[in-house]
C-alpha positions as CSV (number, residue, x, y, z in Angstrom):
1,M,-177.6,-68.7,-40.0
2,A,-174.4,-66.6,-41.8
3,T,-171.9,-69.0,-43.1
4,R,-168.5,-68.6,-41.6
5,R,-165.3,-67.5,-44.1
6,T,-162.0,-68.8,-42.9
7,T,-158.6,-67.4,-44.2
8,T,-155.9,-69.1,-45.4
9,K,-152.8,-68.6,-42.4
10,P,-149.5,-66.8,-44.1
11,L,-146.2,-69.6,-44.4
12,K,-144.1,-69.4,-41.5
13,N,-141.4,-71.2,-43.4
14,T,-140.2,-68.7,-46.4
15,P,-137.3,-68.5,-47.5
16,P,-135.5,-66.1,-46.9
17,E,-134.4,-62.9,-49.4
18,P,-131.0,-64.2,-50.9
19,A,-128.1,-61.2,-49.7
20,V,-127.0,-58.8,-52.0
21,C,-123.5,-58.6,-53.8
22,S,-121.3,-56.0,-52.0
23,P,-119.3,-54.9,-54.8
24,C,-121.9,-54.3,-57.6
25,D,-125.0,-53.9,-54.5
26,G,-126.9,-55.7,-56.4
27,S,-127.4,-53.8,-59.7
28,G,-124.7,-56.5,-61.2
29,M,-122.9,-54.2,-62.9
30,V,-119.9,-52.8,-61.4
31,A,-117.7,-49.7,-63.2
32,A,-114.0,-50.8,-65.6
33,T,-111.6,-48.4,-65.8
34,V,-111.1,-48.2,-69.7
35,R,-106.7,-47.7,-70.3
36,V,-105.8,-46.7,-73.9
37,G,-101.9,-46.3,-75.6
38,R,-98.6,-47.3,-74.5
39,K,-98.6,-46.1,-71.2
40,R,-102.0,-47.6,-70.5
41,R,-103.4,-44.0,-69.0
42,P,-107.0,-43.9,-67.8
43,V,-109.4,-41.7,-69.8
44,G,-112.5,-42.3,-68.8
45,Q,-114.9,-45.4,-67.1
46,Q,-117.7,-47.8,-68.6
47,D,-120.0,-50.6,-67.0
48,G,-119.1,-54.1,-66.5
49,L,-120.5,-57.1,-65.5
50,C,-119.3,-57.6,-61.3
51,L,-117.9,-61.4,-61.0
52,N,-118.0,-62.0,-57.8
53,C,-121.8,-62.1,-58.6
54,L,-121.8,-62.4,-62.9
55,G,-124.6,-59.7,-63.2
56,S,-127.0,-61.4,-60.9
57,G,-126.8,-59.4,-57.9
58,T,-127.4,-61.6,-55.1
59,D,-124.2,-63.0,-52.7
60,P,-123.2,-67.2,-53.7
61,N,-121.4,-67.4,-50.7
62,A,-124.8,-66.2,-49.1
């Protein structure tokens, strides 16, 4: 006689995926304007840490 093989069923109560942070779109980095001089004129942009999610990329309010 052939032996029966049973497969395990997937878990139904899996936690949902965390929501993506909207200011950084999940990357954890945002563009910050660099200003120089007395008149504080903008000269470019650099990457900065997202203050909403603190770099994790997930929405803290979800």
